[in-house]
C-alpha positions as CSV (number, residue, x, y, z in Angstrom):
1,M,29.5,22.8,85.6
2,L,31.8,25.5,85.1
3,T,30.1,28.8,84.2
4,R,32.6,31.6,83.2
5,I,36.2,32.4,83.0
6,D,36.7,33.7,86.8
7,H,39.9,35.2,86.2
8,I,43.3,35.1,84.2
9,G,46.1,35.0,86.4
10,I,49.4,37.2,85.6
11,A,52.5,36.9,87.4
12,C,54.4,40.1,87.8
13,F,57.8,41.4,89.6
14,D,56.1,44.6,90.4
15,L,52.5,45.0,91.5
16,D,52.2,48.7,91.3
17,A,53.5,49.1,88.2
18,T,51.6,46.5,86.6
19,V,48.5,47.9,88.1
20,E,49.3,51.3,86.7
21,F,50.2,50.0,83.1
22,Y,46.4,48.0,82.9
23,R,44.8,51.2,84.4
24,A,46.7,53.6,81.9
25,T,46.5,51.4,78.9
26,Y,43.1,49.7,79.5
27,G,41.2,51.9,81.9
28,F,40.7,48.9,84.2
29,E,40.6,49.6,87.8
30,V,41.5,47.7,90.9
31,F,38.5,46.0,92.4
32,H,40.1,44.2,95.4
33,T,43.8,43.7,96.7
34,E,44.9,41.7,99.3
35,V,48.1,39.3,100.7
36,N,47.6,35.8,100.7
37,E,50.1,34.4,103.1
38,E,49.4,30.7,102.1
39,Q,50.3,31.2,98.5
40,G,53.2,33.9,99.3
41,V,51.8,36.4,96.9
42,R,50.2,40.0,96.8
43,E,47.5,40.7,94.5
44,A,45.0,43.0,92.8
45,M,41.8,41.9,91.0
46,L,40.9,44.2,88.4
47,R,37.3,43.4,87.2
48,I,36.8,43.3,83.8
49,N,32.9,42.7,83.4
50,G,30.0,41.1,84.9
51,T,28.7,37.4,83.9
52,D,25.3,35.8,83.2
53,D,25.5,33.9,86.2
54,G,26.3,37.0,88.6
55,G,29.7,36.5,88.9
56,A,32.5,38.6,87.2
57,S,35.7,38.1,85.2
58,Y,38.7,39.5,86.4
59,L,42.3,40.0,85.7
60,Q,44.3,38.7,88.8
61,L,47.9,40.4,89.4
62,L,50.2,38.3,91.4
63,E,53.4,39.4,92.8
64,P,55.4,37.2,95.3
65,V,56.0,38.3,98.6
66,D,58.0,34.8,99.5
67,E,60.7,34.1,97.2
68,E,59.7,30.2,97.9
69,S,56.4,30.5,96.6
70,T,55.4,29.0,93.5
71,V,54.6,32.3,91.9
72,A,58.2,33.1,92.6
73,K,59.6,30.2,91.2
74,W,57.6,30.5,88.1
75,L,58.7,34.1,87.7
76,A,62.1,32.9,88.1
77,K,61.8,30.5,85.4
78,N,59.4,32.2,82.7
79,G,59.5,35.8,83.6
80,E,56.3,38.0,83.7
81,G,53.2,37.0,81.9
82,V,50.0,34.4,82.1
83,H,50.2,32.1,85.0
84,H,47.1,30.5,85.1
85,I,43.4,30.7,83.8
86,A,40.4,30.2,86.3
87,F,37.1,28.8,85.7
88,G,34.1,29.8,87.9
89,T,31.9,26.9,89.2
90,A,29.0,27.2,92.0
91,D,30.0,23.4,93.2
92,I,33.8,23.2,93.3
93,D,33.6,20.1,95.1
94,G,31.5,18.3,92.8
95,E,33.5,20.0,89.8
96,S,36.7,18.7,91.5
97,E,35.7,15.3,91.6
98,A,34.2,15.1,88.3
99,I,37.1,16.4,86.7
100,R,39.6,13.9,89.1
101,D,37.3,10.9,87.8
102,K,37.9,11.9,84.3
103,G,41.8,11.6,85.0
104,V,42.9,14.9,85.7
105,R,45.2,15.6,88.8
106,V,43.7,17.9,91.1
107,L,46.4,19.3,93.4
108,Y,44.4,20.1,96.7
109,D,42.5,17.3,98.2
110,A,40.4,19.9,99.6
111,P,39.9,23.4,98.1
112,R,41.6,26.0,99.9
113,T,40.7,29.9,100.5
114,G,41.7,32.1,97.5
115,S,40.9,35.7,96.6
116,M,38.2,37.6,98.2
117,G,37.1,34.7,100.1
118,S,36.7,32.2,97.2
119,R,37.3,28.6,97.6
120,I,39.9,27.4,95.1
121,T,41.9,24.3,93.8
122,F,44.3,24.0,90.9
123,L,44.6,21.1,88.2
124,H,48.1,20.0,87.1
125,P,48.8,21.8,84.0
126,K,50.2,18.5,82.3
127,D,47.1,17.2,82.2
128,C,45.5,20.4,80.9
129,H,47.7,20.7,77.8
130,G,50.4,22.7,79.6
131,V,47.8,25.3,81.1
132,L,47.7,25.7,85.0
133,T,43.7,25.8,85.4
134,E,42.1,26.6,88.6
135,L,38.6,26.0,89.7
136,V,36.7,28.8,91.8
137,T,33.7,28.9,93.8
138,S,32.9,32.8,94.7
139,A,32.3,33.7,98.3
140,S,28.7,34.4,98.4
141,A,28.4,37.5,100.5
142,A,32.0,38.7,101.1
143,P,32.4,42.1,100.9
144,H,35.0,43.8,98.7
145,E,37.9,46.4,99.3
146,G,35.6,49.9,99.3
147,Q,32.4,48.0,99.6
148,A,30.0,48.2,102.4
149,P,29.3,44.5,104.1
150,D,25.7,44.6,102.4
151,G,27.2,44.9,98.9
152,A,26.1,48.8,98.9
C-alpha cells in the first residue's frame, strides 16, 4: 500500500542557489544532503512535514554531477522543474510486483539504494500518464545529517 507522498523531485542546475530560494522564499531548511554516485546527482532533501505513518514529505532538489546522468539529460531537454513524484510504501518489493502485475513497467528489476539509505525503484512515465514515478521504502534507522545515530 502506498502511504504518502514521500517527495517531489526537482531538477536544478545549481543546487546551492535552489536551496537558498526555497529557504528564503518558503522557510524550508535542508534536512539531508548527499551525492548519489550511482545516479550521478548531488541532492538536498528539504523536509516539509511529518506524516501519519511516521515518515515525512520532502522536496528533493537534484543537481547533476555527471553530464551523462538521467537528470543531466532531462535538464538539457526540459530545463529546471519537477522531475518526478515519489510515493512511500513499507513494502517496495511487494508494491513493485503488484504494480508490475497491472501492466506498468518497473524500471529496476530489484530496488536500488536511494536518498538517506532508502530502497527505491521507478515506474515508466509512459505508463503513468507522463509522470516519472518513484516508489520509496525509507531506511528505518539510518541517521540523518546533523542527527545522532539514535535519532536524538
